[in-house]
VOGU-3710 file (C-alpha; in Angstrom, 3 decimals, decimal comma):
1> mnkinlkqrt> 16,569/19,073/30,396  16,400/22,036/27,976  14,080/22,271/24,909  16,719/21,192/22,404  17,690/18,122/24,395  14,100/17,241/25,002  13,279/17,402/21,289  16,350/15,367/20,455  15,462/12,711/23,070  11,812/12,658/21,835
11> feiiekakdq> 13,061/12,097/18,278  15,292/9,197/19,466  12,381/7,557/21,155  9,801/7,811/18,385  12,215/6,738/15,700  13,105/3,082/15,199  14,863/1,736/18,284  18,653/1,494/18,431  20,746/-0,758/20,507  19,963/-0,743/24,281
21> dkasaffdyl> 17,425/2,192/24,042  14,683/0,602/26,163  12,380/3,663/25,945  12,429/3,678/22,102  11,988/-0,142/22,005  8,963/0,171/24,240  7,474/2,866/22,002  8,100/0,663/18,898  6,369/-2,331/20,463  3,481/-0,176/21,588
31> iisfillnvi> 2,864/1,264/18,157  3,305/-2,125/16,389  0,887/-3,765/18,837  -1,684/-1,047/18,344  -1,337/-1,262/14,574  -1,928/-5,054/14,545  -4,774/-4,791/17,054  -6,433/-2,130/14,942  -6,426/-4,414/11,913  -8,144/-7,106/13,998
41> avtvssyqni> -10,620/-4,484/15,386  -11,576/-3,227/11,888  -12,090/-6,864/10,783  -14,262/-7,663/13,816  -16,302/-4,469/13,458  -17,390/-5,544/9,946  -19,618/-8,239/11,445  -23,201/-7,240/11,718  -24,242/-9,483/14,618  -21,574/-8,660/17,274
51> spnikiflei> -22,801/-8,058/20,777  -23,302/-4,493/22,145  -20,515/-5,041/24,720  -17,998/-5,824/22,002  -19,232/-2,728/20,050  -18,606/-0,562/23,090  -15,203/-2,137/23,661  -14,260/-1,498/19,996  -15,369/2,135/20,207  -13,309/2,729/23,374
61> feiisiaift> -10,300/0,955/21,729  -10,683/3,152/18,701  -10,612/6,339/20,832  -7,532/5,119/22,690  -5,836/4,201/19,378  -6,700/7,596/17,841  -5,236/9,388/20,882  -1,938/7,426/20,629  -1,578/7,828/16,853  -2,508/11,536/17,040
71> ieyllrlwta> 0,132/12,118/19,693  2,655/10,163/17,604  1,839/12,240/14,551  2,222/15,553/16,422  5,524/14,381/17,998  6,933/13,385/14,586  5,846/16,817/13,263  7,405/18,570/16,219  10,745/16,741/15,681  10,736/17,140/11,927
81> qilfkekkhp> 13,582/19,655/12,104  15,895/16,892/13,213  14,766/14,278/10,595  14,865/16,818/7,762  17,585/19,085/9,066  19,028/19,593/5,599  15,766/20,684/4,146  14,687/24,366/3,841  11,184/23,668/5,105  11,453/20,565/7,377
91> ylsyifsfma> 7,905/20,626/8,585  6,469/20,693/5,046  8,929/17,999/4,020  7,574/15,744/6,801  3,892/16,549/6,140  4,183/15,584/2,441  6,419/12,609/3,034  4,913/9,129/2,346  4,965/7,987/5,907  3,487/11,258/7,212
101> iidllailpf> 0,637/10,893/4,761  0,031/7,363/6,052  0,106/8,680/9,630  -2,409/11,379/8,776  -4,703/8,917/6,947  -4,543/6,631/9,973  -6,283/9,242/12,143  -8,283/11,341/9,626  -11,270/8,989/9,403  -12,035/9,606/13,028
111> yipfiipfnl> -11,979/13,403/12,791  -13,678/13,902/9,391  -17,229/13,206/10,547  -16,942/15,921/13,218  -16,017/18,443/10,548  -17,967/17,340/7,505  -21,290/15,450/7,977  -21,624/12,227/5,924  -24,435/9,734/5,404  -23,922/6,250/6,812
121> lylrmirmlr> -22,694/4,650/3,596  -19,913/7,139/3,007  -19,009/7,032/6,651  -18,466/3,319/6,521  -16,258/3,756/3,469  -14,193/6,515/5,264  -13,818/4,292/8,305  -12,372/1,487/6,160  -9,426/3,782/5,595  -8,359/2,679/9,067
131> llrvfklnry> -6,876/-0,395/7,405  -4,176/1,970/6,029  -2,722/1,947/9,519  -1,088/-1,335/8,616  1,282/0,618/6,349  2,631/2,299/9,476  4,526/-1,033/10,006  6,795/0,120/7,165  8,787/2,186/9,757  9,764/-1,099/11,540
141> nnsmhfiykv> 10,191/-3,299/8,533  12,082/-2,861/5,282  9,660/-4,949/3,166  7,794/-2,026/1,638  11,033/-0,202/0,935  12,427/-3,319/-0,631  9,386/-3,599/-2,957  9,611/0,119/-3,814  13,308/-0,312/-4,760  12,492/-3,275/-7,092
151> lkkekdilit> 9,552/-1,458/-8,769  11,680/1,683/-9,172  14,475/-0,273/-10,899  12,123/-2,120/-13,174  9,680/0,767/-13,816  10,631/1,366/-17,512  9,970/-2,235/-18,455  6,811/-2,363/-16,391  5,469/0,801/-17,965  6,215/-0,628/-21,420
161> tlfistilll> 4,374/-3,851/-20,465  1,471/-1,818/-19,147  1,295/0,173/-22,380  1,196/-2,984/-24,531  -1,472/-4,448/-22,212  -3,618/-1,282/-22,606  -3,411/-1,382/-26,354  -4,238/-5,107/-26,520  -7,192/-4,537/-24,095  -8,570/-1,801/-26,361
171> lassimyyve> -8,175/-3,873/-29,542  -9,779/-6,980/-27,910  -12,708/-4,874/-26,600  -13,249/-3,101/-29,949  -13,079/-6,387/-32,006  -15,312/-8,269/-29,719  -17,873/-5,408/-29,656  -18,172/-5,449/-33,478  -18,285/-9,274/-33,581  -20,832/-9,840/-30,721
181> ngaqpdkfpn> -22,910/-6,751/-30,615  -25,347/-8,080/-33,149  -25,872/-11,408/-31,326  -25,743/-10,022/-27,767  -26,529/-6,267/-27,673  -27,205/-6,503/-23,939  -23,809/-8,133/-23,126  -21,675/-6,100/-25,568  -23,561/-2,736/-25,863  -20,414/-0,597/-26,448
191> ilasmwwava> -16,636/-0,863/-26,382  -16,335/0,297/-22,815  -18,784/-2,363/-21,545  -16,827/-4,963/-23,689  -13,675/-4,121/-21,640  -15,029/-6,126/-18,690  -14,957/-9,189/-20,884  -11,543/-8,303/-22,235  -10,032/-7,896/-18,666  -11,534/-11,157/-17,474
201> tlttvgygdv> -10,197/-12,945/-20,579  -6,763/-11,395/-20,780  -6,105/-12,039/-17,088  -7,315/-15,620/-17,662  -9,870/-15,168/-14,897  -12,934/-15,875/-16,945  -15,916/-15,128/-14,629  -18,333/-16,552/-17,201  -20,921/-13,756/-16,809  -20,099/-12,407/-20,280
211> ypvtiigkll> -18,929/-14,665/-23,102  -19,115/-14,823/-26,913  -21,676/-17,029/-28,651  -20,824/-16,564/-32,357  -18,227/-18,883/-33,985  -15,903/-15,927/-34,813  -16,253/-14,600/-31,300  -15,298/-17,917/-29,811  -12,222/-18,250/-32,046  -11,097/-14,722/-31,175
221> sgfiailgig> -11,814/-15,322/-27,485  -9,584/-18,419/-27,497  -6,760/-16,564/-29,292  -7,027/-13,531/-26,926  -7,017/-15,938/-23,871  -3,722/-17,452/-25,115  -2,181/-14,034/-25,522  -3,350/-13,127/-22,023  -1,327/-16,088/-20,552  1,933/-14,667/-21,817
231> lvalptgiis> 0,873/-11,078/-21,124  0,108/-11,636/-17,518  3,305/-13,625/-17,027  5,482/-10,764/-18,285  5,213/-8,331/-15,386  5,356/-11,288/-12,928  8,589/-12,445/-14,432  10,044/-8,928/-14,424  9,234/-8,318/-10,833  10,510/-11,780/-9,822
241> sgfiaelnnn> 13,812/-11,286/-11,546  14,074/-7,793/-9,907  13,505/-9,326/-6,495  16,177/-11,977/-7,119  18,676/-9,404/-8,314  18,046/-7,109/-5,283  18,350/-10,032/-2,863  21,643/-10,982/-4,394  22,866/-7,421/-4,099  21,921/-7,356/-0,365
251> kkkviekcph> 23,724/-10,607/0,304  26,933/-9,218/-1,155  26,886/-6,232/1,236  28,595/-6,914/4,551  28,511/-4,372/7,371  31,771/-4,130/9,301  33,002/-1,828/11,994  36,160/0,173/11,954  38,481/-1,187/14,710  39,649/2,364/15,594
261> cgwkidkik> 36,513/4,516/15,649  33,695/1,993/15,650  31,908/3,463/12,583  29,964/1,105/10,396  31,556/0,359/7,009  29,627/-1,034/4,053  31,957/-3,488/2,363  31,101/-5,131/-0,961  32,548/-8,556/-1,503
//
């Protein structure tokens, strides 16, 4: 097998399995299994009182996982010319693609401490990035792509809603600061600190750690809370309608095969 055929076959194996490609299917199941097991391992490792034997097992499993994910990343980089054959710089196109960044972040937390020394607190935070490995499942499932399509279609309306929410947040924080600062200077010391109250109220969470005590503050708080109910419902309704529209579009599309050449044809009913 020459170099070109080897690269092509490697590309076929590491990409999502096609019909009757057992080697590619095995690779897919291997990667999916390791992704799911890594999520479990990260969760278990957060416990402080686990036994030393389990800690050793988790460390060994982490090294094996890193080895597999590193080899996968290098193979995908090696075969980038096939995936991005129409691009002028296929390797750079792969490196800066969304899935390649996820692949890199999946292994980077293991290598960073060997390059740059960190204290224990930052090291734990970096290791939590291992949970990003779950996004590698996007290669084998269209859910994330589906969500991206919906958000992309509804982005203009969502941005408008976010803009209105930001203005209302600033107004609510400013008004409540001037109303409550005299009565509670420790709770509402400035507008930025008052934003915590505004966020909790507008999202109708209401933690109860900060709340108005003056009559005017209470009236304003009730009014802002009512506004928050409608405001939070807006993006939810927009995204829900986008999901329904996208699902209906997918149902209308039927994949058929040409009886002469066998090519797949997308037919819209």
